[in-house]
C-alpha positions in Angstrom: -9.0 7.5 -62.2 -7.6 6.9 -58.7 -8.3 3.6 -57.1 -11.1 4.1 -54.6 -9.6 1.3 -52.4 -6.1 2.7 -52.4 -4.6 3.1 -48.9 -3.7 6.8 -48.2 -3.0 6.6 -44.5 -0.5 5.0 -42.1 -3.1 2.9 -40.2 -3.8 -0.8 -40.6 -7.5 -1.6 -40.8 -7.6 -5.3 -39.8 -9.6 -7.8 -41.7 -12.6 -9.4 -40.0 -11.3 -11.9 -37.4 -13.1 -14.6 -35.4 -10.6 -14.5 -32.5 -12.2 -11.8 -30.4 -15.5 -13.8 -30.3 -13.7 -17.1 -29.8 -11.7 -15.6 -27.0 -14.7 -14.2 -25.2 -16.5 -17.6 -25.5 -13.4 -19.4 -24.3 -13.1 -17.0 -21.2 -16.8 -17.6 -20.4 -16.4 -21.4 -20.6 -13.3 -21.2 -18.4 -15.2 -19.1 -15.8 -18.1 -21.4 -15.7 -15.8 -24.4 -15.6 -13.9 -22.9 -12.6 -17.2 -22.3 -10.7 -18.2 -25.9 -11.4 -14.8 -27.2 -10.3 -14.8 -25.2 -7.1 -18.2 -26.8 -6.2 -16.7 -30.3 -6.3 -17.4 -31.3 -9.9 -14.9 -32.3 -12.6 -12.2 -30.0 -13.9 -12.8 -31.0 -17.5 -14.8 -27.9 -18.4 -12.2 -25.4 -17.1 -9.4 -27.4 -18.8 -11.3 -27.2 -22.1 -11.9 -23.5 -21.7 -8.3 -22.8 -20.8 -7.1 -24.8 -23.8 -9.4 -22.8 -26.0 -7.9 -19.5 -24.6 -4.4 -20.8 -25.4 -5.5 -21.7 -28.9 -7.1 -18.3 -29.4 -3.9 -16.6 -28.2 -1.7 -18.7 -30.6 -3.9 -18.1 -33.6 -4.5 -14.4 -32.9 -0.8 -13.6 -32.5 0.0 -15.7 -35.5 -2.3 -13.4 -37.6 -0.5 -10.3 -36.1 2.9 -11.7 -37.1 1.6 -12.4 -40.6 0.4 -8.7 -40.8 3.8 -7.5 -39.7 5.5 -9.6 -42.4 3.0 -8.3 -45.0 4.2 -4.7 -44.2 1.0 -3.6 -42.4 2.8 -2.5 -39.3 3.8 1.0 -40.4 5.7 3.3 -38.1 2.5 4.6 -36.7 1.1 1.2 -36.1 4.4 0.1 -34.4 4.2 3.2 -32.2 0.7 2.3 -31.1 1.7 -1.3 -30.4 4.4 0.1 -28.1 1.9 2.4 -26.4 -0.3 -0.7 -25.8 2.5 -2.7 -24.2 3.4 0.3 -22.0 -0.2 0.6 -20.8 -0.3 -3.2 -20.2 2.8 -3.0 -18.0 1.3 0.1 -16.2 -1.7 -2.0 -15.4 0.5 -4.8 -14.1 2.3 -2.2 -11.9 -1.0 -1.3 -10.3 -1.8 -5.0 -9.8 1.3 -5.3 -7.7 0.6 -2.0 -5.9 -2.5 -3.8 -4.5 -0.4 -6.6 -3.0 2.2 -4.1 -1.6 -0.6 -2.1 -0.1 -2.0 -5.2 1.6 1.4 -6.1 3.0 2.3 -2.6 4.2 -1.2 -2.1 5.8 -0.7 -5.3 7.7 2.9 -4.7 8.7 2.8 -1.0 9.5 -0.5 -1.0 11.5 -0.2 -4.1 13.6 -1.2 -2.3 16.7 -4.2 -0.4 15.2 -6.9 -0.3 17.9 -9.6 -0.9 15.3 -7.9 -4.2 14.3 -8.5 -6.2 17.4 -8.3 -9.6 15.6 -5.0 -8.5 13.9 -3.5 -7.5 17.3 -4.6 -10.8 18.8 -2.8 -12.7 16.0 0.3 -10.6 15.5 0.8 -9.5 19.1 1.1 -6.0 17.8 4.4 -6.7 16.1 5.6 -7.7 12.6 6.5 -10.3 11.7 3.9 -11.9 14.0 5.2 -13.4 17.2 6.9 -16.8 16.7 6.9 -16.6 12.9 9.9 -18.4 11.4 10.8 -16.2 8.4 13.1 -16.8 5.4 16.7 -15.6 5.7 16.7 -12.8 3.1 20.4 -13.4 2.4 20.1 -17.0 1.6 17.8 -18.3 -1.3 16.1 -14.9 -1.8 19.5 -13.2 -2.4 20.4 -16.0 -4.8 17.2 -15.5 -6.7 17.9 -11.7 -6.8 21.3 -12.3 -8.4 19.7 -14.8 -10.9 17.1 -12.2 -12.0 19.6 -9.4 -12.2 21.8 -11.6 -14.4 18.9 -12.5 -16.6 18.2 -8.8 -17.1 21.8 -8.5 -18.4 21.5 -11.4 -20.8 18.2 -10.2 -22.3 19.8 -6.8 -22.8 22.7 -8.5 -24.5 20.3 -10.3 -26.8 18.6 -7.0 -27.7 21.9 -5.3 -28.5 22.9 -8.4 -30.6 19.7 -8.1 -32.6 20.3 -4.4 -33.2 23.7 -5.2 -34.6 22.4 -8.1 -36.7 24.2 -10.6 -34.6 21.9 -13.6 -34.9 24.1 -15.9 -32.8 24.3 -13.4 -30.0 20.6 -12.9 -30.0 19.9 -16.6 -29.7 22.5 -17.2 -27.1 21.3 -14.3 -25.0 17.7 -15.6 -25.2 18.7 -19.2 -24.3 20.6 -17.9 -21.2 17.7 -15.7 -20.1 15.3 -18.6 -20.4 17.5 -20.9 -18.4 17.9 -18.2 -15.7 14.2 -17.7 -15.6 13.6 -21.4 -15.2 16.3 -21.5 -12.5 14.6 -18.7 -10.6 11.3 -20.6 -10.7 12.9 -23.8 -9.4 14.7 -22.0 -6.6 11.4 -20.3 -5.5 9.6 -23.6 -5.7 12.3 -25.1 -3.4 11.9 -22.1 -1.1 8.1 -22.5 -0.9 8.4 -26.2 -0.2 10.5 -25.4 2.9 8.5 -22.5 4.2 7.8 -22.7 7.9 4.6 -20.8 7.7 1.4 -21.7 5.8 -0.5 -19.7 3.2 -3.8 -19.9 5.2 -2.2 -19.6 8.7 -2.7 -15.9 9.0 -2.1 -12.5 7.5 1.7 -12.9 7.2 1.5 -16.0 5.1 -1.3 -14.7 2.9 0.4 -11.4 2.1 3.8 -13.0 1.6 2.6 -15.8 -0.8 0.2 -13.6 -2.7 2.9 -11.0 -3.5 5.8 -13.3 -4.2 3.6 -16.0 -5.8 2.1 -13.7 -8.3 5.5 -12.4 -9.1 6.6 -16.0 -9.7 3.6 -16.5 -12.0 4.8 -13.4 -14.0 8.3 -14.9 -14.2 6.7 -18.0 -15.7 4.7 -16.0 -18.2 7.8 -14.0 -19.1 9.8 -17.2 -19.6 7.2 -18.5 -22.0 7.2 -15.1 -23.8 11.0 -15.4 -24.3 10.7 -19.1 -25.4 8.3 -17.9 -28.2 10.8 -15.2 -29.1 13.6 -17.8 -29.3 11.6 -19.9 -31.8 10.9 -16.8 -33.8 14.5 -15.7 -33.7 15.6 -19.1 -35.0 13.1 -18.7 -37.9 14.6 -15.3 -38.7 11.4 -13.3 -37.9 13.2 -10.5 -36.2 15.3 -7.8 -37.9 17.2 -4.8 -36.6 14.4 -2.5 -37.7 11.4 -4.6 -37.0 11.3 -6.7 -33.7 8.5 -5.4 -31.6 7.6 -8.9 -30.3 11.1 -9.3 -28.8 11.1 -5.7 -27.5 7.8 -6.3 -25.7 9.2 -9.5 -24.1 12.3 -7.6 -23.0 10.3 -4.8 -21.5 8.1 -7.3 -19.6 11.2 -9.1 -18.3 12.8 -5.9 -17.0 9.4 -5.1 -15.3 9.6 -8.5 -13.6 13.1 -7.7 -12.5 12.2 -4.4 -11.0 9.2 -5.8 -9.1 11.4 -8.5 -7.6 13.8 -5.9 -6.3 11.0 -4.1 -4.5 9.7 -7.5 -3.1 13.2 -8.4 -1.9 13.8 -5.1 -0.2 10.3 -4.7 1.3 9.1 -8.2 2.1 12.3 -10.2 2.6 14.6 -7.7 4.2 12.4 -5.0 5.8 9.4 -7.2 6.4 11.3 -10.0 8.0 13.4 -7.9 10.3 12.8 -9.1 13.9 11.4 -12.4 12.8 12.7 -15.8 13.9 15.3 -17.1 11.4 15.4 -20.9 10.8 18.2 -22.9 12.4 20.6 -24.0 9.7 
């Protein structure tokens, strides 16, 4: 007699897990804590909520890794994980479309008759009159070269993994992480020397929101790669099964491409005609 509980499909039906509920409660605590904090109270609640979110992420992904090692990630499940990552990146693309939209709306329609306040502030030109902009071929160009190089090193790590070269995988990840950290440091230095404020008008707000959120994504991607480095050192990845690393590499390439658009649109095109700082 056949076993009634025998698995006769390629899908993985997960065991009951507390993490969706814990994650939802943690997000609620974080939101309430943020509201309390913004009204002048202590930040303790938002810190606790955020800590619980990080704990939930760690435990949930730990369970997913255990499922992969147990053989539950069949070819069909792995394909669906890839679809999920692609849809997540697509949602991130639309997130940045919003910031590009805000930037181009402000920069292309500076003389719009319906935008009297905008005309008064910008003088009908972009960048607004008197704005001291960044020289795109100084630190921004350096950061562009850093990110492009990091895209090369993460690709090297991927190819090393496919060829069972554990040393190449680890070296490629280490270099990519260092380059990501260097990018963040250079951008922090750039922000510290900005000659226009975030709250000073539409130029500063659109600039810092677009480039700042990209910098935040670089930070997330760097953490993603650090986790992959620890897993690579433990021997978690194989040439046939390494979706965690593949997802991190996809995310890092997405970050690279977004920066190229930011560099071309905001730093080069958007700064044309602005006042360059005196060296």
